[in-house]
N, C-alpha and C positions, 0 to 999 in steps of 0.2 A: 391862343388861346381861348379869347373871354366861355365865361360863364353865369350869364343870361339866365334869370328866372319868372314875371311877375307872377307872381300871386289874384286874383283878381276876379270878378263877378262878369254874369252877362250885360246887367243894364248899368254896369259905374260907367258915365261918360271921358271919369279920364283913367282906365283902366285904353282903352278903348282909342283915345289921346296916344296913350305910350305904345299904342302894340303897331297903334298908323308909322311913331316915329323911327319904333325901330324894323316897320320893312319898306322903309323911303330910307334908312340909312347901311339899310341891308343886312343889320343886327343880325344873327338868331340866339333865338331867343324855348322858352322855356313856356308855356304859357297854363297855374295850375288854377282851377277854376274850384274857389273855396266855398262855392256856394251848392258843393254839389260831393267833392275828397274833402271829408272828414279832418283825412288826416295829411293833404298841404292842408287844412284848416289853422290843422294842430303847428305845423309845420312853420307857419305868416304869424303864429302871435309867437311863441317862442321868436323868432327872428324878429319880430319890432312891439314885441313887451300892448298889442293889439283888433284889434278888429279893422278897422279900414280899409280898407281895400284903395287904390293899387300899391304895395307891396314887394319894390322889388329891389332883388340881388344881384347887382354885378360882380364878377369873384369877390364871395361873400360882404360886400362890404353895400346892408341896408340905405336905399330911397325910400321914404313913407314919401305917397302920393304923386305925382308928374308933375317932374323938379327936368324943365326938361335944356335948362344952361347946364345941371349934377351931373345929369347925367349926360352928355352932349360931351362932358370933361371927363367921365367916368369911361365913356367909348370913344371916346378922344373921334368922334362927330363931329358934324358944326349943325 
């Protein structure tokens, strides 16, 4: 089973695009709102070394931004 976490903010367009991509491809994910959750923000910064969102963790591999092709490859979807 894949572990997918997305660190996002409510106003981020690319975060919404990533979540729509996950839903379209039936990918279960955990969403962390780093605008409100300071612990999640710190975790995201430790993983990505930056504050930009989205940061997506797929089985421990970090993807910064919404890179549809890279995510599709990691997740085995189209």
